[in-house]
C-alpha positions in Angstrom: 23.7 37.7 -1.3 26.3 36.8 1.3 26.0 33.1 0.8 27.7 33.3 -2.6 29.6 36.5 -2.3 33.0 35.1 -1.5 32.8 32.6 -4.3 31.9 35.3 -6.8 34.6 37.6 -5.5 37.0 34.9 -5.8 36.1 34.4 -9.5 36.6 38.2 -10.0 40.0 38.2 -8.5 40.9 35.3 -10.6 39.8 37.3 -13.8 37.0 34.8 -14.6 34.4 37.5 -14.4 34.4 41.2 -14.8 32.8 43.7 -12.2 29.5 44.1 -14.1 29.3 40.3 -14.4 30.0 40.0 -10.7 27.0 42.2 -9.9 24.8 40.4 -12.3 25.7 36.9 -11.1 25.2 38.0 -7.4 21.7 39.0 -8.4 20.9 35.8 -10.2 22.2 33.8 -7.1 19.8 35.8 -4.9 16.8 35.3 -7.3 17.5 31.6 -7.5 17.8 31.5 -3.8 14.4 33.3 -3.2 12.8 31.0 -5.9 14.1 27.9 -4.0 12.9 29.2 -0.6 9.4 30.2 -2.3 9.3 26.4 -3.5 10.0 25.1 -0.1 7.4 27.2 1.5 4.8 26.2 -0.9 5.7 22.5 -0.3 5.5 22.8 3.4 2.1 24.6 3.1 0.8 21.9 1.0 1.2 19.3 3.8 2.0 16.2 1.7 2.4 13.1 3.3 5.5 12.1 1.6 7.9 14.0 -0.7 6.6 12.2 -3.9 7.7 13.3 -7.3 7.0 12.1 -10.8 10.7 11.5 -11.3 11.0 8.8 -8.3 7.9 7.0 -9.5 8.5 3.3 -10.7 6.4 3.1 -13.8 8.1 -0.2 -14.7 6.6 -1.9 -11.8 3.1 -1.7 -13.2 3.2 -2.0 -16.9 -0.7 -1.6 -17.1 -0.4 2.1 -15.9 -1.3 4.8 -18.4 2.2 6.2 -18.5 1.6 8.6 -21.5 -1.5 10.1 -19.9 0.5 10.5 -16.4 3.3 12.3 -18.2 0.9 14.5 -19.9 -0.6 15.5 -16.7 2.8 16.2 -15.3 3.1 18.9 -17.8 0.5 20.8 -15.6 -1.6 21.9 -18.7 -4.7 20.7 -16.7 -3.9 23.4 -14.0 -3.5 26.2 -16.6 -6.8 25.0 -18.2 -8.5 24.8 -14.8 -9.4 21.0 -15.2 -9.6 18.5 -12.4 -8.0 14.9 -12.3 -9.6 11.7 -11.0 -7.3 8.8 -10.3 -9.1 5.7 -9.4 -8.3 2.1 -9.0 -7.5 -0.6 -6.4 -5.6 -0.1 -3.1 -1.8 0.2 -3.4 -1.3 1.1 -7.1 0.2 4.5 -6.5 -2.8 6.8 -6.7 -1.7 8.9 -3.7 1.9 9.0 -4.8 0.9 10.3 -8.2 -1.5 12.8 -6.7 1.2 14.3 -4.5 3.7 14.2 -7.3 1.5 16.3 -9.4 1.0 18.6 -6.5 4.7 18.8 -5.9 5.3 19.7 -9.6 2.5 22.4 -9.2 4.5 23.8 -6.3 7.7 23.9 -8.2 5.8 25.7 -11.1 4.8 28.5 -8.6 1.2 27.2 -7.7 -0.2 27.0 -4.2 -1.3 23.4 -3.2 -3.2 21.8 -0.5 -3.4 18.1 0.2 -5.8 16.4 2.6 -7.7 13.3 3.2 -11.4 13.8 2.2 -12.4 12.8 5.6 -10.2 15.3 7.3 -11.5 18.2 5.0 -15.2 17.3 6.1 -14.2 17.1 9.7 -12.5 20.4 9.7 -15.6 22.1 7.9 -17.8 20.3 10.4 -15.8 21.9 13.3 -16.5 25.3 11.8 -20.2 24.8 12.3 -19.4 24.3 16.1 -17.3 27.4 16.6 -18.8 29.6 13.9 -15.6 29.6 11.8 -17.1 27.7 8.9 -17.1 30.6 6.4 -13.4 31.1 7.2 -12.5 27.4 7.0 -14.3 27.0 3.6 -12.6 30.1 2.2 -9.1 28.7 3.3 -9.7 25.3 1.8 -11.0 27.1 -1.5 -8.1 29.3 -1.9 -5.3 27.3 -3.1 -4.6 27.0 -6.9 -4.7 23.1 -6.6 -6.6 21.1 -3.8 -5.8 17.3 -3.6 -8.6 15.2 -2.0 -7.2 11.8 -1.0 -9.3 8.7 -0.5 -12.5 10.2 -1.8 -15.9 8.2 -1.7 -14.6 5.8 0.9 -17.9 5.6 2.7 -21.4 7.1 2.9 -21.9 10.7 3.5 -24.3 12.2 6.0 -26.6 15.1 5.0 -24.3 17.8 6.7 -21.1 16.3 4.8 -22.7 16.3 1.5 -23.8 19.9 2.1 -20.3 21.0 3.1 -18.8 19.1 0.1 -21.3 21.0 -2.1 -20.4 24.2 -0.8 -16.6 23.5 -1.1 -16.9 22.3 -4.8 -19.0 25.3 -5.6 -16.6 27.8 -3.9 -13.7 26.3 -5.9 -15.5 26.5 -9.3 -13.0 27.0 -12.1 -10.1 25.6 -10.1 -8.5 22.2 -10.3 -9.3 19.4 -7.8 -7.2 16.2 -7.8 -9.1 13.2 -6.6 -8.0 9.8 -5.7 -10.5 7.1 -5.0 -10.7 3.3 -5.0 -14.1 3.4 -6.8 -14.9 4.7 -10.2 -17.0 7.9 -10.5 -20.0 6.1 -11.6 -20.1 4.5 -8.1 -20.0 7.7 -6.2 -23.7 8.6 -6.6 -25.0 6.0 -4.1 -22.8 7.5 -1.4 -24.9 10.7 -1.1 -28.1 10.8 0.9 -29.7 13.3 -1.6 -29.6 12.4 -5.2 -30.1 16.1 -6.2 -27.0 17.3 -4.2 -25.2 14.2 -5.6 -25.9 15.2 -9.1 -25.0 18.9 -8.4 -21.6 18.0 -6.8 -20.6 15.3 -9.2 -21.6 17.1 -12.2 -19.1 19.8 -11.3 -16.2 17.4 -10.4 -16.7 14.7 -13.0 -17.7 16.4 -16.2 -14.5 17.7 -17.9 -12.1 16.1 -15.7 -9.3 13.7 -16.7 -10.3 10.2 -15.5 -7.3 7.9 -15.2 -7.8 4.2 -14.1 -4.7 2.8 -12.4 -4.5 -0.9 -12.1 -1.7 -3.6 -11.5 0.2 -4.8 -8.6 0.3 -3.2 -5.1 3.6 -1.4 -4.1 2.6 -1.9 -0.3 3.8 -5.6 0.1 7.3 -4.3 -0.9 7.1 -1.9 2.1 6.2 -4.3 4.7 8.9 -5.1 7.3 10.7 -8.4 6.3 10.7 -11.1 8.9 14.1 -11.8 10.6 15.2 -15.2 9.5 17.4 -15.5 12.5 14.6 -15.2 14.9 13.4 -18.5 16.5 
């Protein structure tokens, strides 16, 4: 409570608050500090690529975006209902930003979140087969309230990768996954070497998930370095 003690004592000396209110406000200050510290810890643990939020997303840049559906997801009712989210569309339209923004909102609401590229998840699980830590790694990835898999369905999966993905999805049964992908879910089946495994995995992911198609102009050209007109 030392951070706000002098301020509150000054208010008490000035007659702005009484002694009982002083103690109450010091307790409130400490609770707010702890809440803020907990949010910071959850955000750091999530390992987001950027500090993306819904508030700083430029919806006006792409009028085609389903703004109402995105804002509805930002209420996090899908987390409370244990539903997943699939954001798909062309490169650069903001899928990763929105996925991280939803994760950031979940952190602020008290949920644990993990963000990762799908390839990194599969590489990490593959490493567990080599050093016999696969079960521990699987449980670690399955533990958070929300897991964000960025760049899903980028390339064909090997048999081992498909099996690991099946185990991950099964282990997370009943807990939300946010997926970003360039391809629609109907195009994912061909990436799996075993159609039975593909059906088992995708049935758990796709059915009951919120599917949002994001389309429009790419944000990335705006972030490219501008040429120096003074250079020869």
